[in-house]
Structures are given as structure tokens and as C-alpha cells.
All heavy atoms as TSV, in Angstrom:
chain	resi	resn	atom	element	x	y	z
A	1	LEU	N	N	0.836	-1.205	0.006
A	1	LEU	CA	C	0.015	-0.009	-0.003
A	1	LEU	C	C	0.872	1.245	0.011
A	1	LEU	O	O	2.100	1.153	0.091
A	1	LEU	CB	C	-0.916	-0.020	1.215
A	1	LEU	CG	C	-1.952	-1.151	1.272
A	1	LEU	CD1	C	-2.663	-1.144	2.592
A	1	LEU	CD2	C	-2.911	-1.108	0.127
A	2	GLY	N	N	0.243	2.407	-0.036
A	2	GLY	CA	C	0.977	3.647	-0.181
A	2	GLY	C	C	1.264	4.365	1.117
A	2	GLY	O	O	0.972	3.924	2.232
A	3	THR	N	N	1.833	5.559	0.941
A	3	THR	CA	C	2.188	6.430	2.059
A	3	THR	C	C	1.209	7.609	2.069
A	3	THR	O	O	0.975	8.236	1.040
A	3	THR	CB	C	3.617	6.964	1.904
A	3	THR	OG1	O	4.487	5.843	1.866
A	3	THR	CG2	C	3.989	7.892	3.038
A	4	ILE	N	N	0.683	7.897	3.235
A	4	ILE	CA	C	-0.295	8.985	3.407
A	4	ILE	C	C	0.268	9.985	4.420
A	4	ILE	O	O	0.694	9.618	5.495
A	4	ILE	CB	C	-1.647	8.475	3.885
A	4	ILE	CG1	C	-2.206	7.463	2.859
A	4	ILE	CG2	C	-2.613	9.607	4.130
A	4	ILE	CD1	C	-3.491	6.783	3.315
A	5	LEU	N	N	0.228	11.261	4.044
A	5	LEU	CA	C	0.618	12.354	4.950
A	5	LEU	C	C	-0.668	12.979	5.497
A	5	LEU	O	O	-1.540	13.368	4.744
A	5	LEU	CB	C	1.422	13.411	4.217
A	5	LEU	CG	C	1.672	14.745	4.942
A	5	LEU	CD1	C	2.409	14.521	6.263
A	5	LEU	CD2	C	2.393	15.733	4.045
A	6	ILE	N	N	-0.739	13.042	6.844
A	6	ILE	CA	C	-1.875	13.684	7.505
A	6	ILE	C	C	-1.369	14.990	8.113
A	6	ILE	O	O	-0.378	14.977	8.867
A	6	ILE	CB	C	-2.450	12.786	8.609
A	6	ILE	CG1	C	-2.791	11.393	8.051
A	6	ILE	CG2	C	-3.689	13.440	9.210
A	6	ILE	CD1	C	-3.031	10.388	9.125
A	7	VAL	N	N	-2.056	16.088	7.809
A	7	VAL	CA	C	-1.650	17.398	8.346
A	7	VAL	C	C	-2.830	17.978	9.094
A	7	VAL	O	O	-3.897	18.224	8.510
A	7	VAL	CB	C	-1.209	18.360	7.231
A	7	VAL	CG1	C	-0.677	19.639	7.802
A	7	VAL	CG2	C	-0.185	17.686	6.315
A	8	ASP	N	N	-2.677	18.187	10.384
A	8	ASP	CA	C	-3.750	18.741	11.235
A	8	ASP	C	C	-3.110	19.302	12.492
A	8	ASP	O	O	-2.156	18.737	13.019
A	8	ASP	CB	C	-4.751	17.650	11.592
A	8	ASP	CG	C	-6.082	18.232	12.066
A	8	ASP	OD1	O	-6.057	19.138	12.952
A	8	ASP	OD2	O	-7.124	17.802	11.582
A	9	ASP	N	N	-3.626	20.428	12.975
A	9	ASP	CA	C	-3.060	21.040	14.173
A	9	ASP	C	C	-3.629	20.444	15.465
A	9	ASP	O	O	-3.206	20.801	16.535
A	9	ASP	CB	C	-3.268	22.560	14.173
A	9	ASP	CG	C	-4.716	22.988	14.064
A	9	ASP	OD1	O	-5.497	22.253	13.442
A	9	ASP	OD2	O	-5.065	24.036	14.667
A	10	GLU	N	N	-4.526	19.484	15.331
A	10	GLU	CA	C	-5.089	18.810	16.494
A	10	GLU	C	C	-4.496	17.377	16.583
A	10	GLU	O	O	-4.795	16.519	15.757
A	10	GLU	CB	C	-6.615	18.693	16.368
A	10	GLU	CG	C	-7.326	20.021	16.412
A	10	GLU	CD	C	-7.330	20.648	17.807
A	10	GLU	OE1	O	-7.235	19.913	18.797
A	10	GLU	OE2	O	-7.384	21.895	17.885
A	11	GLN	N	N	-3.664	17.162	17.600
A	11	GLN	CA	C	-2.982	15.870	17.750
A	11	GLN	C	C	-3.971	14.719	17.856
A	11	GLN	O	O	-3.742	13.628	17.335
A	11	GLN	CB	C	-2.077	15.870	18.962
A	11	GLN	CG	C	-1.219	14.624	19.084
A	11	GLN	CD	C	-0.221	14.452	17.950
A	11	GLN	OE1	O	0.552	15.344	17.682
A	11	GLN	NE2	N	-0.242	13.294	17.276
A	12	THR	N	N	-5.108	14.943	18.505
A	12	THR	CA	C	-6.107	13.907	18.667
A	12	THR	C	C	-6.602	13.412	17.316
A	12	THR	O	O	-6.727	12.201	17.078
A	12	THR	CB	C	-7.301	14.409	19.502
A	12	THR	OG1	O	-6.819	14.855	20.770
A	12	THR	CG2	C	-8.337	13.320	19.706
A	13	TYR	N	N	-6.882	14.326	16.407
A	13	TYR	CA	C	-7.325	13.935	15.055
A	13	TYR	C	C	-6.233	13.203	14.306
A	13	TYR	O	O	-6.502	12.236	13.591
A	13	TYR	CB	C	-7.795	15.168	14.249
A	13	TYR	CG	C	-8.997	15.857	14.834
A	13	TYR	CD1	C	-9.107	17.243	14.768
A	13	TYR	CD2	C	-10.019	15.155	15.448
A	13	TYR	CE1	C	-10.201	17.896	15.314
A	13	TYR	CE2	C	-11.124	15.797	15.981
A	13	TYR	CZ	C	-11.224	17.175	15.890
A	13	TYR	OH	O	-12.315	17.813	16.428
A	14	LEU	N	N	-5.006	13.678	14.452
A	14	LEU	CA	C	-3.884	12.989	13.789
A	14	LEU	C	C	-3.806	11.541	14.272
A	14	LEU	O	O	-3.646	10.618	13.448
A	14	LEU	CB	C	-2.574	13.692	14.105
A	14	LEU	CG	C	-2.230	14.978	13.354
A	14	LEU	CD1	C	-0.943	15.579	13.911
A	14	LEU	CD2	C	-2.107	14.732	11.890
A	15	ASP	N	N	-3.930	11.368	15.568
A	15	ASP	CA	C	-3.816	9.996	16.131
A	15	ASP	C	C	-4.942	9.097	15.673
A	15	ASP	O	O	-4.686	7.945	15.281
A	15	ASP	CB	C	-3.844	10.062	17.669
A	15	ASP	CG	C	-2.608	10.733	18.259
A	15	ASP	OD1	O	-1.567	10.830	17.552
A	15	ASP	OD2	O	-2.671	11.170	19.412
A	16	ILE	N	N	-6.174	9.593	15.648
A	16	ILE	CA	C	-7.307	8.763	15.209
A	16	ILE	C	C	-7.153	8.367	13.750
A	16	ILE	O	O	-7.307	7.184	13.405
A	16	ILE	CB	C	-8.631	9.538	15.408
A	16	ILE	CG1	C	-8.933	9.700	16.916
A	16	ILE	CG2	C	-9.797	8.849	14.700
A	16	ILE	CD1	C	-10.046	10.681	17.219
A	17	ILE	N	N	-6.838	9.318	12.903
A	17	ILE	CA	C	-6.725	9.013	11.462
A	17	ILE	C	C	-5.519	8.112	11.220
A	17	ILE	O	O	-5.605	7.144	10.464
A	17	ILE	CB	C	-6.602	10.338	10.650
A	17	ILE	CG1	C	-7.884	11.159	10.794
A	17	ILE	CG2	C	-6.357	10.026	9.185
A	17	ILE	CD1	C	-7.768	12.573	10.283
A	18	ALA	N	N	-4.396	8.424	11.842
A	18	ALA	CA	C	-3.186	7.616	11.646
A	18	ALA	C	C	-3.408	6.159	12.091
A	18	ALA	O	O	-3.030	5.221	11.364
A	18	ALA	CB	C	-2.000	8.215	12.396
A	19	ASN	N	N	-4.007	5.974	13.252
A	19	ASN	CA	C	-4.258	4.604	13.736
A	19	ASN	C	C	-5.156	3.829	12.796
A	19	ASN	O	O	-4.898	2.658	12.509
A	19	ASN	CB	C	-4.841	4.651	15.135
A	19	ASN	CG	C	-3.855	5.051	16.209
A	19	ASN	OD1	O	-2.644	4.910	16.029
A	19	ASN	ND2	N	-4.345	5.611	17.301
A	20	THR	N	N	-6.182	4.478	12.315
A	20	THR	CA	C	-7.107	3.826	11.390
A	20	THR	C	C	-6.418	3.388	10.090
A	20	THR	O	O	-6.574	2.260	9.647
A	20	THR	CB	C	-8.286	4.761	11.048
A	20	THR	OG1	O	-8.971	5.134	12.258
A	20	THR	CG2	C	-9.265	4.134	10.080
A	21	LEU	N	N	-5.612	4.277	9.550
A	21	LEU	CA	C	-4.893	3.988	8.297
A	21	LEU	C	C	-3.770	2.950	8.489
A	21	LEU	O	O	-3.585	2.083	7.646
A	21	LEU	CB	C	-4.325	5.262	7.681
A	21	LEU	CG	C	-5.399	6.247	7.200
A	21	LEU	CD1	C	-4.743	7.600	6.857
A	21	LEU	CD2	C	-6.153	5.700	6.030
A	22	GLN	N	N	-3.076	3.049	9.584
A	22	GLN	CA	C	-2.004	2.073	9.857
A	22	GLN	C	C	-2.544	0.664	10.033
A	22	GLN	O	O	-1.938	-0.304	9.587
A	22	GLN	CB	C	-1.201	2.505	11.096
A	22	GLN	CG	C	-0.317	3.701	10.819
A	22	GLN	CD	C	0.283	4.281	12.078
A	22	GLN	OE1	O	-0.239	4.159	13.188
A	22	GLN	NE2	N	1.406	4.996	11.907
A	23	LYS	N	N	-3.716	0.548	10.666
A	23	LYS	CA	C	-4.341	-0.782	10.811
A	23	LYS	C	C	-4.701	-1.389	9.470
A	23	LYS	O	O	-4.792	-2.609	9.346
A	23	LYS	CB	C	-5.606	-0.662	11.642
A	23	LYS	CG	C	-5.340	-0.428	13.114
A	23	LYS	CD	C	-6.631	-0.291	13.892
A	23	LYS	CE	C	-6.352	0.064	15.343
A	23	LYS	NZ	N	-7.590	0.298	16.106
A	24	ARG	N	N	-4.866	-0.553	8.465
A	24	ARG	CA	C	-5.192	-1.019	7.108
A	24	ARG	C	C	-3.932	-1.197	6.245
A	24	ARG	O	O	-4.039	-1.434	5.039
A	24	ARG	CB	C	-6.187	-0.090	6.462
A	24	ARG	CG	C	-7.569	-0.237	7.079
A	24	ARG	CD	C	-8.491	0.892	6.712
A	24	ARG	NE	N	-9.847	0.696	7.183
A	24	ARG	CZ	C	-10.273	0.809	8.434
A	24	ARG	NH1	N	-9.444	1.121	9.377
A	24	ARG	NH2	N	-11.539	0.595	8.752
A	25	GLY	N	N	-2.773	-1.007	6.846
A	25	GLY	CA	C	-1.503	-1.272	6.152
A	25	GLY	C	C	-0.819	-0.112	5.485
A	25	GLY	O	O	0.204	-0.289	4.830
A	26	PHE	N	N	-1.327	1.104	5.671
A	26	PHE	CA	C	-0.683	2.274	5.056
A	26	PHE	C	C	0.474	2.764	5.933
A	26	PHE	O	O	0.415	2.649	7.154
A	26	PHE	CB	C	-1.683	3.414	4.896
A	26	PHE	CG	C	-2.744	3.166	3.894
A	26	PHE	CD1	C	-3.994	2.690	4.270
A	26	PHE	CD2	C	-2.507	3.378	2.538
A	26	PHE	CE1	C	-4.973	2.440	3.340
A	26	PHE	CE2	C	-3.485	3.144	1.580
A	26	PHE	CZ	C	-4.714	2.673	1.992
A	27	LYS	N	N	1.503	3.298	5.294
A	27	LYS	CA	C	2.545	4.011	6.006
A	27	LYS	C	C	2.002	5.444	6.199
A	27	LYS	O	O	1.523	6.046	5.253
A	27	LYS	CB	C	3.830	4.048	5.202
A	27	LYS	CG	C	4.941	4.794	5.873
A	27	LYS	CD	C	6.204	4.840	5.047
A	27	LYS	CE	C	7.241	5.677	5.755
A	27	LYS	NZ	N	8.480	5.821	4.945
A	28	VAL	N	N	2.113	5.961	7.420
A	28	VAL	CA	C	1.496	7.244	7.714
A	28	VAL	C	C	2.577	8.225	8.185
A	28	VAL	O	O	3.380	7.920	9.094
A	28	VAL	CB	C	0.403	7.111	8.788
A	28	VAL	CG1	C	-0.156	8.477	9.171
A	28	VAL	CG2	C	-0.708	6.187	8.289
A	29	LEU	N	N	2.581	9.417	7.606
A	29	LEU	CA	C	3.421	10.534	8.031
A	29	LEU	C	C	2.492	11.572	8.655
A	29	LEU	O	O	1.340	11.688	8.238
A	29	LEU	CB	C	4.170	11.143	6.848
A	29	LEU	CG	C	4.994	10.188	6.007
A	29	LEU	CD1	C	5.462	10.889	4.741
A	29	LEU	CD2	C	6.189	9.659	6.800
A	30	GLN	N	N	3.000	12.322	9.633
A	30	GLN	CA	C	2.159	13.352	10.291
A	30	GLN	C	C	2.870	14.684	10.363
A	30	GLN	O	O	4.105	14.741	10.461
A	30	GLN	CB	C	1.836	12.905	11.704
A	30	GLN	CG	C	1.060	11.601	11.799
A	30	GLN	CD	C	0.735	11.252	13.241
A	30	GLN	OE1	O	0.572	12.110	14.092
A	30	GLN	NE2	N	0.617	9.984	13.506
A	31	ALA	N	N	2.065	15.760	10.374
A	31	ALA	CA	C	2.579	17.098	10.571
A	31	ALA	C	C	1.498	17.908	11.300
A	31	ALA	O	O	0.305	17.726	11.067
A	31	ALA	CB	C	2.887	17.764	9.231
A	32	LEU	N	N	1.973	18.830	12.169
A	32	LEU	CA	C	1.051	19.593	13.022
A	32	LEU	C	C	0.656	20.983	12.467
A	32	LEU	O	O	-0.107	21.701	13.101
A	32	LEU	CB	C	1.661	19.772	14.406
A	32	LEU	CG	C	1.617	18.524	15.289
A	32	LEU	CD1	C	2.511	18.701	16.509
A	32	LEU	CD2	C	0.183	18.224	15.721
A	33	ASN	N	N	1.164	21.366	11.321
A	33	ASN	CA	C	0.748	22.608	10.693
A	33	ASN	C	C	1.083	22.572	9.206
A	33	ASN	O	O	1.796	21.685	8.739
A	33	ASN	CB	C	1.379	23.840	11.393
A	33	ASN	CG	C	2.885	23.840	11.329
A	33	ASN	OD1	O	3.482	23.803	10.261
A	33	ASN	ND2	N	3.514	23.893	12.504
A	34	GLY	N	N	0.548	23.545	8.479
A	34	GLY	CA	C	0.743	23.556	7.035
A	34	GLY	C	C	2.190	23.695	6.623
A	34	GLY	O	O	2.623	23.065	5.628
A	35	GLN	N	N	2.960	24.503	7.326
A	35	GLN	CA	C	4.363	24.686	6.990
A	35	GLN	C	C	5.120	23.375	7.115
A	35	GLN	O	O	5.882	22.967	6.247
A	35	GLN	CB	C	4.955	25.764	7.862
A	35	GLN	CG	C	6.378	26.104	7.553
A	35	GLN	CD	C	6.914	27.202	8.446
A	35	GLN	OE1	O	6.398	27.471	9.526
A	35	GLN	NE2	N	7.947	27.889	7.974
A	36	MET	N	N	4.910	22.685	8.252
A	36	MET	CA	C	5.574	21.419	8.490
A	36	MET	C	C	5.089	20.369	7.468
A	36	MET	O	O	5.856	19.580	6.959
A	36	MET	CB	C	5.274	20.925	9.912
A	36	MET	CG	C	5.986	19.632	10.282
A	36	MET	SD	S	5.460	18.976	11.906
A	36	MET	CE	C	5.883	20.316	12.984
A	37	GLY	N	N	3.779	20.416	7.160
A	37	GLY	CA	C	3.226	19.474	6.196
A	37	GLY	C	C	3.854	19.643	4.819
A	37	GLY	O	O	4.173	18.661	4.163
A	38	ALA	N	N	4.040	20.875	4.395
A	38	ALA	CA	C	4.676	21.111	3.092
A	38	ALA	C	C	6.102	20.601	3.080
A	38	ALA	O	O	6.543	20.022	2.083
A	38	ALA	CB	C	4.632	22.621	2.775
A	39	GLN	N	N	6.817	20.793	4.182
A	39	GLN	CA	C	8.208	20.311	4.233
A	39	GLN	C	C	8.266	18.787	4.200
A	39	GLN	O	O	9.078	18.209	3.492
A	39	GLN	CB	C	8.880	20.812	5.539
A	39	GLN	CG	C	9.114	22.327	5.516
A	39	GLN	CD	C	9.567	22.860	6.874
A	39	GLN	OE1	O	9.477	22.173	7.902
A	39	GLN	NE2	N	10.034	24.089	6.886
A	40	VAL	N	N	7.394	18.139	4.947
A	40	VAL	CA	C	7.366	16.668	4.968
A	40	VAL	C	C	6.985	16.124	3.601
A	40	VAL	O	O	7.585	15.183	3.078
A	40	VAL	CB	C	6.365	16.146	6.045
A	40	VAL	CG1	C	6.160	14.652	5.923
A	40	VAL	CG2	C	6.891	16.515	7.445
A	41	ALA	N	N	5.995	16.767	2.944
A	41	ALA	CA	C	5.571	16.340	1.619
A	41	ALA	C	C	6.682	16.435	0.598
A	41	ALA	O	O	6.898	15.556	-0.214
A	41	ALA	CB	C	4.351	17.155	1.177
A	42	GLN	N	N	7.432	17.538	0.638
A	42	GLN	CA	C	8.520	17.732	-0.316
A	42	GLN	C	C	9.655	16.738	-0.077
A	42	GLN	O	O	10.310	16.300	-1.011
A	42	GLN	CB	C	9.046	19.164	-0.220
A	42	GLN	CG	C	8.085	20.168	-0.770
A	42	GLN	CD	C	8.516	21.601	-0.547
A	42	GLN	OE1	O	9.481	21.872	0.182
A	42	GLN	NE2	N	7.794	22.531	-1.128
A	43	LYS	N	N	9.881	16.358	1.180
A	43	LYS	CA	C	10.979	15.447	1.500
A	43	LYS	C	C	10.607	13.978	1.218
A	43	LYS	O	O	11.425	13.228	0.652
A	43	LYS	CB	C	11.377	15.605	2.969
A	43	LYS	CG	C	12.528	14.735	3.354
A	43	LYS	CD	C	13.001	15.038	4.761
A	43	LYS	CE	C	14.218	14.180	5.111
A	43	LYS	NZ	N	14.696	14.468	6.454
A	44	PHE	N	N	9.381	13.597	1.556
A	44	PHE	CA	C	9.031	12.157	1.513
A	44	PHE	C	C	8.083	11.776	0.350
A	44	PHE	O	O	7.854	10.607	0.127
A	44	PHE	CB	C	8.406	11.715	2.814
A	44	PHE	CG	C	9.369	11.770	3.976
A	44	PHE	CD1	C	9.343	12.843	4.855
A	44	PHE	CD2	C	10.322	10.783	4.148
A	44	PHE	CE1	C	10.214	12.915	5.928
A	44	PHE	CE2	C	11.222	10.840	5.203
A	44	PHE	CZ	C	11.186	11.897	6.088
A	45	LEU	N	N	7.526	12.775	-0.358
A	45	LEU	CA	C	6.666	12.544	-1.529
A	45	LEU	C	C	5.574	11.497	-1.268
A	45	LEU	O	O	5.543	10.440	-1.907
A	45	LEU	CB	C	7.519	12.147	-2.732
A	45	LEU	CG	C	8.606	13.139	-3.135
A	45	LEU	CD1	C	9.467	12.550	-4.235
A	45	LEU	CD2	C	8.023	14.490	-3.537
A	46	PRO	N	N	4.640	11.786	-0.354
A	46	PRO	CA	C	3.565	10.814	-0.087
A	46	PRO	C	C	2.656	10.630	-1.270
A	46	PRO	O	O	2.586	11.475	-2.168
A	46	PRO	CB	C	2.817	11.485	1.095
A	46	PRO	CG	C	3.043	12.931	0.889
A	46	PRO	CD	C	4.452	13.040	0.377
A	47	ASP	N	N	1.954	9.494	-1.279
A	47	ASP	CA	C	1.034	9.233	-2.354
A	47	ASP	C	C	-0.256	10.060	-2.219
A	47	ASP	O	O	-0.849	10.454	-3.215
A	47	ASP	CB	C	0.658	7.732	-2.351
A	47	ASP	CG	C	1.879	6.871	-2.588
A	47	ASP	OD1	O	2.495	7.028	-3.659
A	47	ASP	OD2	O	2.243	6.070	-1.737
A	48	ILE	N	N	-0.651	10.296	-0.981
A	48	ILE	CA	C	-1.882	11.090	-0.709
A	48	ILE	C	C	-1.600	12.004	0.490
A	48	ILE	O	O	-0.880	11.651	1.419
A	48	ILE	CB	C	-3.054	10.140	-0.342
A	48	ILE	CG1	C	-3.394	9.252	-1.517
A	48	ILE	CG2	C	-4.288	10.938	0.109
A	48	ILE	CD1	C	-4.418	8.174	-1.210
A	49	ILE	N	N	-2.239	13.190	0.450
A	49	ILE	CA	C	-2.170	14.113	1.580
A	49	ILE	C	C	-3.564	14.396	2.051
A	49	ILE	O	O	-4.442	14.760	1.276
A	49	ILE	CB	C	-1.504	15.451	1.192
A	49	ILE	CG1	C	-0.068	15.214	0.676
A	49	ILE	CG2	C	-1.508	16.418	2.347
A	49	ILE	CD1	C	0.599	16.435	0.091
A	50	ILE	N	N	-3.803	14.213	3.355
A	50	ILE	CA	C	-5.052	14.587	3.998
A	50	ILE	C	C	-4.716	15.804	4.839
A	50	ILE	O	O	-3.937	15.728	5.775
A	50	ILE	CB	C	-5.599	13.447	4.883
A	50	ILE	CG1	C	-5.857	12.201	4.047
A	50	ILE	CG2	C	-6.853	13.903	5.626
A	50	ILE	CD1	C	-6.218	10.986	4.873
A	51	MET	N	N	-5.324	16.961	4.489
A	51	MET	CA	C	-4.914	18.192	5.133
A	51	MET	C	C	-6.115	18.976	5.660
A	51	MET	O	O	-7.090	19.196	4.955
A	51	MET	CB	C	-4.130	19.078	4.148
A	51	MET	CG	C	-3.587	20.311	4.781
A	51	MET	SD	S	-2.217	21.164	3.988
A	51	MET	CE	C	-1.280	19.981	3.172
A	52	ASP	N	N	-5.999	19.441	6.892
A	52	ASP	CA	C	-6.950	20.314	7.505
A	52	ASP	C	C	-6.853	21.684	6.818
A	52	ASP	O	O	-5.784	22.070	6.364
A	52	ASP	CB	C	-6.621	20.451	9.003
A	52	ASP	CG	C	-7.635	21.295	9.799
A	52	ASP	OD1	O	-8.748	21.549	9.273
A	52	ASP	OD2	O	-7.299	21.695	10.926
A	53	TRP	N	N	-7.959	22.438	6.756
A	53	TRP	CA	C	-7.931	23.754	6.121
A	53	TRP	C	C	-7.448	24.821	7.072
A	53	TRP	O	O	-6.724	25.726	6.709
A	53	TRP	CB	C	-9.308	24.136	5.607
A	53	TRP	CG	C	-9.781	23.329	4.463
A	53	TRP	CD1	C	-10.815	22.416	4.518
A	53	TRP	CD2	C	-9.300	23.269	3.137
A	53	TRP	NE1	N	-10.969	21.804	3.298
A	53	TRP	CE2	C	-10.054	22.320	2.422
A	53	TRP	CE3	C	-8.280	23.930	2.470
A	53	TRP	CZ2	C	-9.834	22.024	1.098
A	53	TRP	CZ3	C	-8.059	23.637	1.160
A	53	TRP	CH2	C	-8.834	22.699	0.473
A	54	GLU	N	N	-7.943	24.789	8.324
A	54	GLU	CA	C	-7.659	25.847	9.298
A	54	GLU	C	C	-6.541	25.437	10.246
A	54	GLU	O	O	-6.711	24.629	11.113
A	54	GLU	CB	C	-8.923	26.138	10.122
A	54	GLU	CG	C	-10.104	26.594	9.292
A	54	GLU	CD	C	-9.907	27.971	8.694
A	54	GLU	OE1	O	-9.226	28.823	9.331
A	54	GLU	OE2	O	-10.413	28.194	7.589
A	55	MET	N	N	-5.334	25.998	9.996
A	55	MET	CA	C	-4.189	25.694	10.822
A	55	MET	C	C	-3.309	26.909	10.979
A	55	MET	O	O	-3.342	27.830	10.133
A	55	MET	CB	C	-3.347	24.589	10.159
A	55	MET	CG	C	-4.006	23.243	10.109
A	55	MET	SD	S	-2.944	22.006	9.369
A	55	MET	CE	C	-2.895	22.540	7.661
A	56	PRO	N	N	-2.516	26.924	12.035
A	56	PRO	CA	C	-1.573	28.043	12.231
A	56	PRO	C	C	-0.376	27.970	11.266
A	56	PRO	O	O	-0.140	26.933	10.649
A	56	PRO	CB	C	-1.095	27.899	13.676
A	56	PRO	CG	C	-1.265	26.434	13.976
A	56	PRO	CD	C	-2.459	25.987	13.159
A	57	LYS	N	N	0.340	29.029	11.170
A	57	LYS	CA	C	1.569	29.203	10.360
A	57	LYS	C	C	1.296	29.182	8.865
A	57	LYS	O	O	1.757	30.041	8.157
A	57	LYS	CB	C	2.622	28.159	10.737
A	57	LYS	CG	C	3.133	28.298	12.157
A	57	LYS	CD	C	4.303	27.414	12.392
A	57	LYS	CE	C	4.744	27.590	13.859
A	57	LYS	NZ	N	5.829	26.725	14.186
A	58	LEU	N	N	0.583	28.196	8.377
A	58	LEU	CA	C	0.254	28.086	6.947
A	58	LEU	C	C	-0.994	27.232	6.874
A	58	LEU	O	O	-0.971	26.067	7.269
A	58	LEU	CB	C	1.429	27.408	6.209
A	58	LEU	CG	C	1.507	27.512	4.695
A	58	LEU	CD1	C	1.715	28.956	4.254
A	58	LEU	CD2	C	2.627	26.655	4.189
A	59	ASN	N	N	-2.115	27.801	6.400
A	59	ASN	CA	C	-3.331	26.991	6.381
A	59	ASN	C	C	-3.272	25.968	5.237
A	59	ASN	O	O	-2.337	25.976	4.441
A	59	ASN	CB	C	-4.602	27.849	6.322
A	59	ASN	CG	C	-4.794	28.565	4.977
A	59	ASN	OD1	O	-4.515	28.016	3.929
A	59	ASN	ND2	N	-5.307	29.788	5.021
A	60	GLY	N	N	-4.242	25.088	5.211
A	60	GLY	CA	C	-4.213	23.974	4.262
A	60	GLY	C	C	-4.194	24.430	2.813
A	60	GLY	O	O	-3.497	23.874	1.962
A	61	ILE	N	N	-4.977	25.460	2.484
A	61	ILE	CA	C	-5.011	25.958	1.110
A	61	ILE	C	C	-3.634	26.541	0.715
A	61	ILE	O	O	-3.130	26.255	-0.376
A	61	ILE	CB	C	-6.120	26.994	0.940
A	61	ILE	CG1	C	-7.486	26.344	1.170
A	61	ILE	CG2	C	-6.071	27.673	-0.431
A	61	ILE	CD1	C	-8.632	27.280	1.293
A	62	GLU	N	N	-3.065	27.330	1.601
A	62	GLU	CA	C	-1.765	27.923	1.284
A	62	GLU	C	C	-0.697	26.831	1.143
A	62	GLU	O	O	0.183	26.918	0.266
A	62	GLU	CB	C	-1.356	28.897	2.392
A	62	GLU	CG	C	-2.232	30.123	2.462
A	62	GLU	CD	C	-2.040	30.910	3.745
A	62	GLU	OE1	O	-1.635	30.316	4.781
A	62	GLU	OE2	O	-2.342	32.110	3.752
A	63	ALA	N	N	-0.763	25.813	1.978
A	63	ALA	CA	C	0.201	24.717	1.929
A	63	ALA	C	C	0.121	23.963	0.599
A	63	ALA	O	O	1.134	23.653	-0.037
A	63	ALA	CB	C	0.028	23.743	3.100
A	64	ILE	N	N	-1.108	23.707	0.145
A	64	ILE	CA	C	-1.294	23.020	-1.132
A	64	ILE	C	C	-0.799	23.862	-2.287
A	64	ILE	O	O	-0.168	23.386	-3.225
A	64	ILE	CB	C	-2.780	22.599	-1.326
A	64	ILE	CG1	C	-3.182	21.556	-0.281
A	64	ILE	CG2	C	-3.031	22.123	-2.739
A	64	ILE	CD1	C	-2.406	20.263	-0.364
A	65	ARG	N	N	-1.086	25.178	-2.231
A	65	ARG	CA	C	-0.576	26.092	-3.285
A	65	ARG	C	C	0.936	26.060	-3.316
A	65	ARG	O	O	1.513	26.031	-4.400
A	65	ARG	CB	C	-1.083	27.496	-3.032
A	65	ARG	CG	C	-2.525	27.722	-3.408
A	65	ARG	CD	C	-2.941	29.160	-3.221
A	65	ARG	NE	N	-4.333	29.301	-3.525
A	65	ARG	CZ	C	-5.185	30.069	-2.853
A	65	ARG	NH1	N	-4.729	30.812	-1.839
A	65	ARG	NH2	N	-6.439	30.144	-3.163
A	66	LEU	N	N	1.581	26.070	-2.174
A	66	LEU	CA	C	3.016	25.999	-2.094
A	66	LEU	C	C	3.532	24.714	-2.720
A	66	LEU	O	O	4.465	24.728	-3.512
A	66	LEU	CB	C	3.492	26.105	-0.645
A	66	LEU	CG	C	4.982	26.025	-0.381
A	66	LEU	CD1	C	5.713	27.207	-0.977
A	66	LEU	CD2	C	5.250	25.923	1.104
A	67	LEU	N	N	2.902	23.592	-2.395
A	67	LEU	CA	C	3.312	22.311	-2.958
A	67	LEU	C	C	3.126	22.272	-4.458
A	67	LEU	O	O	3.969	21.718	-5.189
A	67	LEU	CB	C	2.558	21.183	-2.295
A	67	LEU	CG	C	2.937	20.875	-0.857
A	67	LEU	CD1	C	1.986	19.892	-0.227
A	67	LEU	CD2	C	4.356	20.354	-0.793
A	68	LYS	N	N	2.063	22.858	-4.990
A	68	LYS	CA	C	1.814	22.850	-6.403
A	68	LYS	C	C	2.881	23.634	-7.180
A	68	LYS	O	O	3.145	23.373	-8.342
A	68	LYS	CB	C	0.420	23.379	-6.713
A	68	LYS	CG	C	-0.688	22.429	-6.325
A	68	LYS	CD	C	-2.061	23.004	-6.576
A	68	LYS	CE	C	-2.374	22.952	-8.036
A	68	LYS	NZ	N	-3.766	23.320	-8.336
A	69	GLN	N	N	3.493	24.615	-6.513
A	69	GLN	CA	C	4.539	25.412	-7.150
A	69	GLN	C	C	5.837	24.625	-7.319
A	69	GLN	O	O	6.647	24.970	-8.171
A	69	GLN	CB	C	4.831	26.690	-6.325
A	69	GLN	CG	C	3.712	27.673	-6.354
A	69	GLN	CD	C	4.000	28.867	-5.398
A	69	GLN	OE1	O	5.059	28.920	-4.750
A	69	GLN	NE2	N	3.083	29.781	-5.323
A	70	HIS	N	N	5.992	23.581	-6.537
A	70	HIS	CA	C	7.228	22.768	-6.624
A	70	HIS	C	C	6.944	21.584	-7.460
A	70	HIS	O	O	6.951	20.528	-7.297
A	70	HIS	CB	C	7.719	22.415	-5.209
A	70	HIS	CG	C	8.149	23.618	-4.451
A	70	HIS	ND1	N	9.224	24.397	-4.757
A	70	HIS	CD2	C	7.584	24.218	-3.359
A	70	HIS	CE1	C	9.330	25.403	-3.925
A	70	HIS	NE2	N	8.361	25.320	-3.054
């Protein structure tokens, strides 16, 4: 299976989603804000990104725009 990056500023949500996906065999990467999520995505090139819209430092929309530029 593939690698999924989860980006959310709520650790509880990260844990719930990560545990669910890991039980199904996915490799899961996590980030606590859009800026960190963009850095992780550029370094590890996940197959899918699940991203919250409202986050500090860089919201989800801005993070996706940044990734699309690279």
C-alpha cells in the first residue's frame, strides 16, 4: 500500500486518522501545521495528503498552493 501524509493542528485527530490507516496497512506521516506538512511532503513525496484547512503558520489551502509550485 501507499504512504499517506496527514496534516492537522489537533494531535487527537492525527492520532485517530493515523491509527485507522496504519491498521489497514498504510505508512503514515504526520505534521502539526501547514508549513511542516509542506516540508514533509517535499521530502518524502507521499502518495496522498489529507490536510486540515484551518491551521496556524500556513493553512491547508496555502500549503497546497506552495506544494503545487514545486
